[in-house]
MARROFI-214303 format. One record per residue (C-alpha): residue number from 1; residue in three letters; x, z, y. Coordinates in steps of 0.05 Angstrom, whole numbers, plus 5000, padded with zeros to 4 digits. Layout:
> NUM/Ala/X/Z/Y
...
//
This chain:
> 1/Met/2345/1683/3056
> 2/Lys/2404/1732/3058
> 3/Asp/2391/1806/3058
> 4/Ile/2421/1821/3126
> 5/Pro/2424/1898/3119
> 6/Ser/2463/1890/3055
> 7/Ile/2515/1842/3085
> 8/Phe/2521/1877/3152
> 9/Gly/2590/1909/3157
> 10/Cys/2607/1892/3085
> 11/Met/2676/1868/3105
> 12/Thr/2694/1929/3148
> 13/Phe/2724/1995/3127
> 14/Asn/2671/2031/3168
> 15/Asp/2645/2102/3170
> 16/Ser/2598/2090/3112
> 17/Val/2654/2064/3067
> 18/Met/2701/2120/3088
> 19/Arg/2649/2173/3074
> 20/Lys/2640/2146/3003
> 21/Arg/2712/2133/2986
> 22/Leu/2753/2187/3020
> 23/Pro/2760/2259/2997
> 24/Lys/2718/2305/3042
> 25/Asp/2779/2338/3074
> 26/Thr/2810/2270/3089
> 27/Tyr/2746/2242/3116
> 28/Lys/2738/2303/3160
> 29/Ala/2809/2298/3187
> 30/Leu/2802/2224/3201
> 31/Ser/2734/2233/3234
> 32/Lys/2765/2286/3280
> 33/Thr/2820/2238/3299
> 34/Ile/2770/2184/3315
> 35/Ala/2723/2230/3354
> 36/Glu/2774/2273/3391
> 37/Gly/2838/2232/3390
> 38/Thr/2877/2285/3351
> 39/His/2941/2269/3314
> 40/Leu/2934/2243/3242
> 41/Glu/2983/2275/3193
> 42/Leu/3021/2229/3146
> 43/Asp/2993/2260/3083
> 44/Val/2923/2244/3108
> 45/Ala/2945/2173/3127
> 46/Asn/2972/2164/3056
> 47/Val/2904/2180/3025
> 48/Val/2868/2135/3075
> 49/Ala/2918/2078/3062
> 50/Asn/2909/2082/2987
> 51/Ser/2833/2082/2992
> 52/Met/2835/2026/3043
> 53/Lys/2880/1985/2997
> 54/Asp/2836/1996/2936
> 55/Trp/2775/1975/2975
> 56/Ala/2809/1913/3003
> 57/Val/2836/1891/2935
> 58/Glu/2766/1899/2905
> 59/Lys/2743/1851/2960
> 60/Gly/2796/1800/2941
> 61/Ala/2850/1818/2992
> 62/Thr/2922/1807/2973
> 63/His/2955/1819/3041
> 64/Tyr/2950/1865/3101
> 65/Thr/2967/1853/3174
> 66/His/2974/1895/3236
> 67/Trp/2928/1859/3284
> 68/Phe/2945/1868/3358
> 69/Gln/2933/1840/3428
> 70/Pro/2999/1819/3461
> 71/Met/3001/1793/3532
> 72/Thr/2991/1722/3508
> 73/Gly/2916/1728/3517
> 74/Val/2903/1718/3442
> 75/Thr/2913/1763/3382
> 76/Ala/2975/1766/3337
> 77/Glu/2985/1781/3264
> 78/Lys/3041/1783/3212
> 79/His/3018/1783/3139
> 80/Asp/3051/1825/3085
> 81/Ser/3028/1828/3013
> 82/Phe/3009/1891/2976
> 83/Ile/3057/1870/2920
> 84/Ser/3114/1917/2900
> 85/Pro/3159/1912/2839
> 86/Ser/3145/1961/2783
> 87/Gly/3214/1957/2751
> 88/Asp/3193/1923/2686
> 89/Gly/3188/1853/2714
> 90/Lys/3117/1865/2736
> 91/Ile/3085/1886/2801
> 92/Ile/3038/1938/2828
> 93/Met/2993/1936/2889
> 94/Glu/3017/1989/2939
> 95/Phe/3002/2008/3010
> 96/Ser/3029/2072/3040
> 97/Gly/3009/2115/3099
> 98/Thr/3072/2093/3135
> 99/Glu/3053/2020/3126
> 100/Leu/2983/2035/3151
> 101/Val/3005/2075/3212
> 102/Arg/3064/2032/3236
> 103/Gly/3090/1961/3233
> 104/Glu/3149/1926/3265
> 105/Pro/3139/1856/3294
> 106/Asp/3191/1822/3337
> 107/Ala/3179/1846/3408
> 108/Ser/3226/1796/3441
> 109/Ser/3182/1737/3421
> 110/Phe/3122/1760/3462
> 111/Pro/3115/1759/3538
> 112/Ser/3144/1822/3569
> 113/Gly/3150/1804/3642
> 114/Gly/3222/1826/3646
> 115/Leu/3213/1892/3609
> 116/Arg/3253/1867/3550
> 117/Ala/3316/1825/3544
> 118/Thr/3317/1769/3492
> 119/Phe/3365/1809/3448
> 120/Glu/3321/1871/3449
> 121/Ala/3278/1852/3391
> 122/Arg/3251/1916/3362
> 123/Gly/3177/1930/3373
> 124/Tyr/3124/1972/3339
> 125/Thr/3051/1967/3322
> 126/Ala/3012/2031/3312
> 127/Trp/2944/2038/3278
> 128/Asp/2884/2049/3322
> 129/Pro/2837/2089/3276
> 130/Thr/2780/2085/3327
> 131/Ser/2771/2011/3310
> 132/Tyr/2751/1995/3239
> 133/Ala/2797/1955/3194
> 134/Phe/2766/1892/3164
> 135/Ile/2778/1837/3114
> 136/Lys/2784/1764/3135
> 137/Glu/2797/1713/3082
> 138/Asp/2848/1747/3035
> 139/Thr/2877/1795/3086
> 140/Leu/2863/1867/3108
> 141/Tyr/2865/1868/3184
> 142/Ile/2886/1934/3215
> 143/Pro/2873/1939/3290
> 144/Thr/2935/1966/3324
> 145/Val/2970/1976/3391
> 146/Phe/3037/1945/3407
> 147/Cys/3097/1975/3444
> 148/Ser/3172/1965/3450
> 149/Tyr/3229/2005/3421
> 150/Gly/3235/2039/3488
> 151/Gly/3162/2057/3491
> 152/Glu/3139/2005/3542
> 153/Ile/3069/1979/3527
> 154/Leu/3069/1905/3510
> 155/Asp/2995/1896/3494
> 156/Lys/2926/1899/3525
> 157/Lys/2896/1952/3480
> 158/Thr/2941/2012/3495
> 159/Pro/2922/2015/3569
> 160/Leu/2849/2005/3551
> 161/Leu/2851/2066/3505
> 162/Arg/2887/2106/3559
> 163/Ser/2836/2086/3611
> 164/Met/2780/2108/3566
> 165/Glu/2812/2176/3558
> 166/Val/2822/2183/3633
> 167/Leu/2749/2166/3648
> 168/Asp/2727/2214/3593
> 169/Lys/2768/2271/3624
> 170/Gln/2743/2260/3695
> 171/Ala/2670/2247/3677
> 172/Leu/2669/2312/3637
> 173/Arg/2693/2350/3698
> 174/Ile/2633/2323/3736
> 175/Leu/2585/2340/3680
> 176/Arg/2610/2411/3676
> 177/Leu/2595/2419/3751
> 178/Phe/2523/2401/3735
> 179/Gly/2522/2454/3681
> 180/Asn/2527/2407/3622
> 181/Thr/2567/2444/3568
> 182/Thr/2541/2406/3508
> 183/Ala/2574/2338/3520
> 184/Lys/2643/2334/3489
> 185/Arg/2660/2263/3506
> 186/Val/2642/2208/3555
> 187/Ile/2652/2138/3530
> 188/Thr/2646/2071/3563
> 189/Thr/2606/2017/3528
> 190/Val/2609/1942/3537
> 191/Gly/2567/1883/3514
> 192/Pro/2604/1818/3530
> 193/Glu/2560/1756/3533
> 194/Gln/2602/1697/3509
> 195/Glu/2591/1625/3533
> 196/Tyr/2622/1565/3499
> 197/Phe/2618/1490/3488
> 198/Leu/2610/1453/3422
> 199/Ile/2631/1381/3415
> 200/Asp/2644/1334/3357
> 201/Lys/2713/1346/3325
> 202/Glu/2731/1273/3317
> 203/Ile/2719/1260/3391
> 204/Tyr/2757/1323/3409
> 205/Leu/2819/1298/3370
> 206/Lys/2819/1234/3411
> 207/Arg/2830/1271/3476
> 208/Leu/2901/1299/3486
> 209/Asp/2877/1339/3547
> 210/Leu/2826/1376/3505
> 211/Leu/2879/1388/3450
> 212/Phe/2934/1413/3495
> 213/Cys/2896/1442/3555
> 214/Gly/2827/1460/3530
> 215/Arg/2796/1419/3587
> 216/Thr/2788/1347/3607
> 217/Leu/2838/1325/3660
> 218/Phe/2799/1261/3672
> 219/Gly/2727/1241/3664
> 220/Ala/2678/1201/3707
> 221/Lys/2610/1233/3717
> 222/Pro/2560/1211/3663
> 223/Pro/2493/1180/3683
> 224/Lys/2459/1245/3661
> 225/Gly/2487/1314/3669
> 226/Gln/2449/1379/3677
> 227/Glu/2403/1355/3733
> 228/Leu/2339/1362/3693
> 229/Asp/2354/1433/3668
> 230/Asp/2329/1409/3601
> 231/His/2385/1437/3560
> 232/Tyr/2378/1510/3583
> 233/Phe/2339/1549/3531
> 234/Gly/2320/1482/3500
> 235/Ser/2310/1470/3426
> 236/Ile/2375/1478/3387
> 237/Lys/2401/1416/3353
> 238/Pro/2408/1418/3276
> 239/Arg/2485/1416/3275
> 240/Val/2489/1470/3327
> 241/Ala/2436/1512/3293
> 242/Ala/2474/1508/3227
> 243/Phe/2538/1530/3263
> 244/Met/2501/1588/3297
> 245/Lys/2471/1611/3232
> 246/Glu/2537/1614/3196
> 247/Leu/2572/1646/3256
> 248/Glu/2520/1701/3259
> 249/Glu/2525/1715/3185
> 250/Glu/2601/1719/3190
> 251/Leu/2597/1765/3250
> 252/Trp/2547/1811/3215
> 253/Lys/2595/1817/3156
> 254/Phe/2646/1847/3205
> 255/Gly/2594/1895/3234
> 256/Ile/2589/1856/3299
> 257/Leu/2520/1863/3329
> 258/Ala/2507/1790/3347
> 259/Lys/2437/1792/3376
> 260/Thr/2420/1732/3420
> 261/Lys/2436/1658/3417
> 262/His/2412/1601/3461
> 263/Asn/2430/1536/3496
> 264/Glu/2463/1545/3564
> 265/Val/2455/1502/3626
> 266/Ala/2506/1447/3615
> 267/Pro/2499/1396/3559
> 268/Ala/2535/1420/3496
> 269/Gln/2540/1491/3524
> 270/His/2514/1553/3489
> 271/Glu/2516/1629/3491
> 272/Leu/2522/1687/3443
> 273/Ala/2506/1758/3464
> 274/Pro/2521/1822/3424
> 275/Ile/2491/1892/3429
> 276/Phe/2533/1944/3465
> 277/Ser/2592/1977/3430
> 278/Thr/2646/2027/3451
> 279/Thr/2693/1989/3497
> 280/Asn/2755/1986/3453
> 281/Leu/2713/1967/3392
> 282/Ser/2677/1915/3434
> 283/Ala/2744/1886/3457
> 284/Asp/2767/1878/3385
> 285/Gln/2701/1848/3364
> 286/Asn/2701/1798/3421
> 287/Gln/2771/1774/3402
> 288/Leu/2747/1766/3330
> 289/Thr/2684/1731/3354
> 290/Met/2724/1678/3393
> 291/Asp/2768/1667/3332
> 292/Leu/2709/1659/3286
> 293/Met/2674/1612/3334
> 294/Lys/2732/1564/3327
> 295/Ser/2740/1569/3252
> 296/Val/2665/1564/3237
> 297/Ala/2659/1505/3285
> 298/Asn/2715/1469/3247
> 299/Lys/2676/1476/3182
> 300/His/2617/1440/3214
> 301/Gly/2659/1382/3242
> 302/Leu/2656/1412/3311
> 303/Ala/2706/1438/3363
> 304/Cys/2690/1502/3401
> 305/Leu/2716/1501/3473
> 306/Leu/2726/1568/3506
> 307/His/2759/1542/3570
> 308/Glu/2726/1564/3634
> 309/Lys/2716/1492/3659
> 310/Pro/2725/1440/3605
> 311/Phe/2684/1388/3642
> 312/Ala/2679/1373/3717
> 313/Gly/2610/1365/3747
> 314/Val/2574/1412/3699
> 315/Asn/2574/1488/3692
> 316/Gly/2634/1522/3664
> 317/Ser/2634/1582/3617
> 318/Gly/2639/1656/3633
> 319/Lys/2636/1722/3597
> 320/His/2589/1773/3628
> 321/Asn/2618/1843/3619
> 322/Asn/2559/1892/3615
> 323/Trp/2591/1961/3627
> 324/Ser/2562/2031/3625
> 325/Met/2581/2104/3613
> 326/Ser/2548/2150/3562
> 327/Thr/2558/2219/3533
> 328/Asp/2569/2232/3459
> 329/Thr/2499/2262/3459
> 330/Gly/2470/2194/3477
> 331/His/2456/2203/3551
> 332/Asn/2470/2141/3594
> 333/Leu/2501/2167/3659
> 334/Leu/2476/2105/3697
> 335/Glu/2404/2118/3677
> 336/Pro/2366/2142/3740
> 337/Gly/2326/2194/3701
> 338/Asp/2261/2231/3719
> 339/Thr/2284/2300/3740
> 340/Pro/2321/2327/3801
> 341/Tyr/2381/2345/3757
> 342/Glu/2386/2276/3728
> 343/Asn/2374/2243/3796
> 344/Ala/2431/2278/3831
> 345/Gln/2478/2267/3773
> 346/Phe/2459/2193/3769
> 347/Leu/2469/2184/3844
> 348/Leu/2538/2215/3840
> 349/Phe/2561/2169/3783
> 350/Leu/2528/2110/3819
> 351/Val/2563/2121/3885
> 352/Ala/2629/2136/3849
> 353/Thr/2625/2066/3819
> 354/Ile/2607/2036/3887
> 355/Lys/2666/2070/3920
> 356/Ala/2713/2049/3864
> 357/Val/2692/1976/3870
> 358/Asp/2701/1978/3946
> 359/Asp/2768/2014/3945
> 360/Tyr/2796/1969/3891
> 361/Gln/2765/1900/3904
> 362/Asp/2833/1868/3894
> 363/Leu/2843/1897/3824
> 364/Leu/2774/1875/3800
> 365/Arg/2786/1806/3829
> 366/Leu/2853/1797/3796
> 367/Ser/2824/1820/3729
> 368/Ala/2784/1755/3729
> 369/Ala/2841/1711/3754
> 370/Ser/2869/1652/3715
> 371/Ala/2884/1579/3724
> 372/Gly/2822/1562/3683
> 373/Asn/2775/1610/3720
> 374/Asp/2798/1582/3788
> 375/His/2757/1520/3772
> 376/Arg/2695/1561/3761
> 377/Leu/2692/1619/3811
> 378/Gly/2652/1600/3872
> 379/Ala/2616/1541/3840
> 380/Asn/2541/1542/3831
> 381/Glu/2548/1574/3763
> 382/Ala/2592/1635/3776
> 383/Pro/2602/1687/3830
> 384/Pro/2649/1672/3888
> 385/Ala/2718/1704/3894
> 386/Ile/2689/1757/3940
> 387/Ile/2673/1822/3905
> 388/Ser/2606/1853/3922
> 389/Ile/2553/1896/3887
> 390/Phe/2480/1879/3876
> 391/Leu/2434/1940/3870
> 392/Gly/2366/1910/3882
> 393/Glu/2317/1924/3938
> 394/Glu/2289/1989/3910
> 395/Leu/2355/2025/3894
> 396/Asp/2386/1997/3958
> 397/Gly/2327/2026/3996
> 398/Val/2338/2094/3963
> 399/Leu/2412/2095/3984
> 400/Ala/2394/2072/4054
> 401/Ala/2345/2130/4061
> 402/Ile/2398/2179/4038
> 403/Asp/2449/2149/4086
> 404/Thr/2403/2158/4146
> 405/Asp/2371/2222/4121
> 406/Ser/2303/2191/4127
> 407/Asp/2241/2181/4084
> 408/Tyr/2245/2128/4030
> 409/Ile/2184/2084/4037
> 410/Gly/2176/2040/3976
> 411/Lys/2125/2048/3921
> 412/Gln/2117/2118/3947
> 413/Lys/2139/2157/4008
> 414/Val/2192/2208/3989
> 415/His/2242/2248/4029
> 416/Met/2309/2241/3995
> 417/Glu/2330/2313/3987
> 418/Ile/2386/2306/3936
> 419/Gly/2381/2352/3876
> 420/Ala/2313/2380/3893
> 421/Thr/2264/2322/3899
> 422/Val/2252/2273/3843
> 423/Leu/2272/2202/3861
> 424/Pro/2217/2151/3861
> 425/His/2210/2125/3791
> 426/Ile/2260/2069/3782
> 427/Pro/2242/2028/3720
> 428/Lys/2297/1992/3683
> 429/Asp/2276/1925/3714
> 430/Ser/2263/1951/3784
> 431/Thr/2281/1886/3817
> 432/Asp/2296/1813/3805
> 433/Arg/2363/1794/3775
> 434/Asn/2417/1764/3821
> 435/Arg/2457/1715/3780
> 436/Thr/2502/1701/3840
> 437/Ser/2529/1772/3845
> 438/Pro/2598/1788/3816
> 439/Phe/2579/1860/3800
> 440/Ala/2505/1873/3791
> 441/Phe/2468/1936/3772
> 442/Thr/2417/1917/3719
> 443/Gly/2377/1979/3704
> 444/Asn/2426/2026/3669
> 445/Lys/2491/1986/3670
> 446/Phe/2534/1942/3714
> 447/Glu/2543/1869/3696
> 448/Phe/2612/1843/3717
> 449/Arg/2600/1768/3717
> 450/Met/2668/1741/3741
> 451/Leu/2705/1741/3674
> 452/Gly/2724/1673/3645
> 453/Ser/2700/1654/3575
> 454/Ser/2770/1655/3544
> 455/Phe/2788/1724/3572
> 456/Ser/2804/1786/3533
> 457/Ile/2758/1840/3560
> 458/Ser/2812/1892/3552
> 459/Cys/2846/1883/3620
> 460/Pro/2782/1881/3663
> 461/Asn/2755/1943/3629
> 462/Thr/2821/1979/3635
> 463/Ile/2818/1968/3709
> 464/Leu/2744/1986/3715
> 465/Asn/2752/2050/3675
> 466/Thr/2813/2072/3715
> 467/Ile/2785/2061/3785
> 468/Val/2720/2095/3768
> 469/Ala/2759/2153/3737
> 470/Glu/2800/2159/3800
> 471/Val/2738/2166/3844
> 472/Leu/2707/2216/3796
> 473/Cys/2773/2255/3800
> 474/Gln/2768/2256/3876
> 475/Phe/2696/2280/3872
> 476/Ala/2712/2334/3821
> 477/Asp/2771/2359/3862
> 478/Glu/2725/2367/3922
> 479/Leu/2664/2396/3887
> 480/Glu/2704/2445/3844
> 481/Gln/2724/2479/3909
> 482/Ser/2653/2483/3935
> 483/Thr/2618/2549/3950
> 484/Asn/2551/2514/3959
> 485/Phe/2548/2460/3905
> 486/Lys/2479/2432/3924
> 487/Glu/2495/2426/3997
> 488/Asp/2565/2397/3988
> 489/Leu/2540/2349/3934
> 490/Ala/2488/2321/3983
> 491/Lys/2542/2313/4037
> 492/Leu/2589/2278/3989
> 493/Ile/2537/2228/3965
> 494/Arg/2513/2214/4036
> 495/Arg/2584/2205/4062
> 496/Thr/2603/2159/4004
> 497/Ile/2543/2115/4015
> 498/His/2557/2110/4089
> 499/Asn/2631/2094/4080
> 500/His/2622/2042/4026
> 501/Lys/2555/2008/4038
> 502/Arg/2593/1946/4062
> 503/Ile/2605/1927/3989
> 504/Ile/2530/1924/3974
> 505/Phe/2498/1855/3982
> 506/Asn/2432/1834/3951
> 507/Gly/2429/1763/3977
> 508/Asn/2456/1695/3956
> 509/Asn/2530/1701/3942
> 510/Tyr/2536/1624/3939
> 511/Ser/2517/1614/4012
> 512/Asp/2566/1598/4068
> 513/Glu/2532/1652/4109
> 514/Trp/2554/1705/4059
> 515/Val/2627/1683/4064
> 516/Gln/2623/1693/4139
> 517/Glu/2585/1759/4133
> 518/Ala/2635/1785/4081
> 519/Ala/2692/1770/4129
> 520/Arg/2656/1809/4184
> 521/Arg/2649/1867/4136
> 522/Gly/2723/1865/4120
> 523/Leu/2716/1846/4047
> 524/Leu/2771/1810/4012
> 525/Asn/2766/1736/3995
> 526/Leu/2822/1721/3946
> 527/Lys/2803/1650/3930
> 528/Ser/2855/1633/3878
> 529/Thr/2897/1666/3823
> 530/Val/2959/1657/3865
> 531/Glu/2928/1698/3921
> 532/Ala/2898/1751/3876
> 533/Leu/2955/1769/3828
> 534/Pro/3006/1795/3879
> 535/Thr/2957/1851/3898
> 536/Tyr/2971/1881/3829
> 537/Thr/3036/1912/3856
> 538/Leu/3008/1940/3921
> 539/Glu/3028/2013/3929
> 540/Lys/2957/2039/3925
> 541/Asn/2946/2003/3860
> 542/Ile/3010/2026/3828
> 543/Asn/2994/2096/3850
> 544/Val/2926/2098/3816
> 545/Phe/2953/2073/3750
> 546/Glu/3013/2119/3750
> 547/Lys/2972/2179/3771
> 548/His/2928/2172/3709
> 549/Lys/2985/2149/3664
> 550/Val/2951/2083/3646
> 551/Tyr/3011/2040/3668
> 552/Thr/3080/2055/3696
> 553/Ser/3103/2018/3757
> 554/Ala/3149/1975/3713
> 555/Glu/3092/1958/3667
> 556/Ile/3048/1936/3726
> 557/His/3104/1892/3754
> 558/Ser/3114/1862/3685
> 559/Arg/3040/1846/3678
> 560/Cys/3039/1812/3746
> 561/Glu/3100/1772/3726
> 562/Ile/3068/1752/3659
> 563/Leu/3003/1730/3692
> 564/Leu/3039/1689/3745
> 565/Glu/3083/1657/3691
> 566/Gly/3019/1641/3652
> 567/Tyr/2990/1606/3713
> 568/Val/3053/1565/3723
> 569/Lys/3058/1545/3650
> 570/Thr/2985/1526/3646
> 571/Ile/2989/1480/3707
> 572/Asn/3055/1451/3682
> 573/Ile/3026/1435/3614
> 574/Glu/2966/1403/3647
> 575/Ala/3010/1361/3693
> 576/Leu/3054/1337/3636
> 577/Thr/2993/1321/3594
> 578/Met/2962/1282/3652
> 579/Ile/3027/1242/3662
> 580/Asp/3031/1227/3588
> 581/Met/2958/1204/3583
> 582/Ile/2964/1160/3644
> 583/Lys/3027/1126/3619
> 584/Lys/3007/1117/3546
> 585/Glu/2932/1108/3548
> 586/Ile/2905/1094/3617
> 587/Ile/2956/1046/3647
> 588/Pro/2956/1002/3583
> 589/Ala/2880/0999/3586
> 590/Ile/2881/0978/3659
> 591/Ile/2935/0926/3648
> 592/Glu/2898/0896/3588
> 593/Tyr/2833/0891/3628
> 594/Gln/2869/0862/3689
> 595/Asn/2903/0811/3644
> 596/Asp/2837/0787/3615
> 597/Leu/2806/0783/3684
> 598/Ser/2866/0743/3709
> 599/Gln/2860/0694/3652
> 600/Leu/2786/0685/3664
> 601/Leu/2799/0673/3738
> 602/Thr/2852/0621/3720
> 603/Arg/2803/0584/3676
> 604/Lys/2750/0586/3731
> 605/Gln/2801/0561/3782
> 606/Val/2815/0501/3738
> 607/Cys/2741/0487/3734
> 608/Gly/2734/0493/3809
> 609/Thr/2691/0556/3809
> 610/Phe/2744/0605/3833
> 611/Glu/2721/0626/3902
> 612/Asn/2685/0692/3916
> 613/Thr/2672/0708/3843
> 614/Leu/2656/0775/3812
> 615/Glu/2721/0774/3773
> 616/Glu/2761/0762/3837
> 617/Lys/2730/0821/3873
> 618/Leu/2735/0867/3812
> 619/Leu/2808/0848/3801
> 620/Ala/2825/0861/3873
> 621/Lys/2792/0929/3872
> 622/Ile/2826/0949/3807
> 623/Ser/2893/0924/3832
> 624/Thr/2887/0967/3895
> 625/Leu/2868/1028/3854
> 626/Ser/2925/1014/3804
> 627/Thr/2975/1014/3861
> 628/Glu/2947/1080/3886
> 629/Leu/2949/1107/3816
> 630/Phe/3022/1090/3807
> 631/Thr/3041/1120/3875
> 632/Lys/3005/1186/3861
> 633/Leu/3034/1188/3790
> 634/Glu/3104/1183/3819
> 635/Glu/3088/1239/3868
> 636/Leu/3063/1284/3812
> 637/Glu/3124/1269/3769
> 638/Asn/3171/1283/3827
> 639/Asn/3137/1349/3842
> 640/Thr/3141/1373/3770
> 641/Val/3216/1358/3773
> 642/Lys/3224/1395/3839
> 643/Ser/3191/1456/3809
> 644/Gln/3253/1467/3766
> 645/Asp/3292/1486/3829
> 646/Leu/3247/1546/3841
> 647/His/3259/1584/3777
> 648/Gly/3275/1657/3791
> 649/Asp/3219/1670/3840
> 650/Thr/3155/1667/3799
> 651/Leu/3108/1677/3858
> 652/Ala/3141/1621/3898
> 653/Leu/3137/1577/3836
> 654/Ala/3063/1593/3826
> 655/Lys/3049/1576/3899
> 656/Phe/3087/1510/3890
> 657/Phe/3048/1492/3828
> 658/Lys/2982/1506/3864
> 659/Glu/2999/1469/3928
> 660/Ala/3045/1413/3904
> 661/Val/3028/1401/3831
> 662/Phe/2954/1420/3822
> 663/Glu/2934/1386/3887
> 664/Lys/2968/1322/3866
> 665/Met/2933/1326/3798
> 666/Thr/2867/1332/3835
> 667/Glu/2882/1270/3877
> 668/Leu/2904/1232/3816
> 669/Arg/2841/1249/3778
> 670/Val/2797/1219/3833
> 671/Val/2833/1152/3825
> 672/Val/2831/1153/3748
> 673/Asp/2757/1171/3747
> 674/Glu/2740/1113/3793
> 675/Leu/2781/1066/3750
> 676/Glu/2743/1090/3688
> 677/Ser/2678/1069/3722
> 678/Leu/2706/0999/3732
> 679/Val/2745/0983/3669
> 680/Gly/2706/0954/3611
> 681/Arg/2688/1000/3554
> 682/Lys/2724/0955/3505
> 683/Tyr/2789/0972/3540
> 684/Trp/2779/1045/3557
> 685/Lys/2796/1079/3492
> 686/Leu/2788/1151/3515
> 687/Pro/2721/1182/3497
> 688/Thr/2680/1188/3560
> 689/Tyr/2638/1246/3584
> 690/Ser/2577/1211/3556
> 691/Asp/2611/1208/3488
> 692/Ile/2634/1280/3490
> 693/Leu/2575/1318/3519
> 694/Tyr/2523/1283/3477
> 695/Ser/2563/1277/3412
> 696/Val/2528/1332/3373
//
């Protein structure tokens, strides 16, 4: 049994390590930078770098890397050794403050959405001291941001840090209005629940679609799926348990608070949930978690699938983003509280979030948009594409009473006089959970359930922080001019509830009735990535980002372009993989089976037992399906060729891939899956769903 407290954080250059190894003045300066965002002088950086290098070398590190989050959706790293020549044919291990603070990767090799020309190669990484450096294998990883030579942001972390600063600034304005002079910072915290699949590695390597696309492009439904609900929270199989044990230990070494593990609904599906961390730290840790999941799985002869929908017919995988706001003194601003002061403050932050979600439904929706997540959203495992908020009956009743200026009749009868009367006690679990809601209040936080399992949480939280900060800014602008704070506060809360209550829905988001009701309320229903992404560049959305200096207009347009390009490339890779698999694996299997059936029929014909046989009927059915297969294959190939004529207009190209390529792939899959159910197992070499889902 390992001593968990002794290994926890042992591979991170955390506060405890810095306190021990850094001179007091250096530690104090660095702590101020981390806490207040102040500039770090080079002489301080030199001392930190030397201590960090000594610590890393003692841990066996020989290299360092600036670890960043480009717009590829994964992390990037370039490794440099600590080795420097000493002049006598020997070497010394060196690491300067300059090397710690700044790196220079090739900016032209990462997606820029038109911000950079191919020949404009210079880019910079800059140390983010608010996220701890760590050692993985033999390398010191330094979390950094990434920008171009001209200052354009090319990563996902820079805007996240900016959005956190913006929310901090606007939330403090609100707190000061309530007389809070002790809080110095407001931070957002996130706990991302991570779903994933584990399958046998040998089987994984036999499926090109899993290798190239992360999901199966074909696969007939197995005799048993998730109908019995016997996998959810079921006993964990030995191979999976061994994987989970090693994964947790590795995560703990990096100071990642992995807390909960269990089987999910679909066969071979599982979940890992961490404890809350500051948002930018949580974003880094989730990227590291996904990377470790894959590497640890490989050690156990497993493959970890993070695609949102690797298998048709069973649940896909999401990432529930549990988001909240807290002061540096430890007060959760989404905690209802027990005093009039806390009640009114809670209500203001609550309605600010409600208004932000209503005003910027499109931004939240596009933050969860991808080709992979299009398979999942709206199915009976994930929220629909319509954004709404679940508050629960009790809190919804409180807001309704405020809206109508009437008594709240729940567990107790209370007149809702904001700021003077204590709210009815609202316990953390005041109502049942609503797993169908995209954005659910769960006691003292909001759970944004739309994110796909492979997503970086940086972009969704950048958007969430920014839109809430914008509403807080509007509230502060109004209330700072008030001559009667209590009265004007009550009016503001009541008006906001009345104007934005349409976004609140506590019912079944999966139902057809809700789709119709949402349309009547005027809520957006952006069903696909291609519909959602263009809203990024709407004037109101550009304005909010530019106002708070989170993105420039050019940076927003570039991100929209990158995301659309990503959609196109994903569907194109899937289409080409499908074509390749059909030609090289599926058609040969069908021909071989048809040939054997034909020979058997010929022998039976010679013996006079030809008429109306099983073989005759089966061969006829397979022949009909084979003809249909070939026709649809030609159509798919032709459409992938036609797509080349549309280069230059990325949105038009994305629409074409959705309507002309993806739809043909869907039609083709139906034919292939039916053929799989008819062709003998001896001939069908591809591992089936039964093989894959029950391989561990």
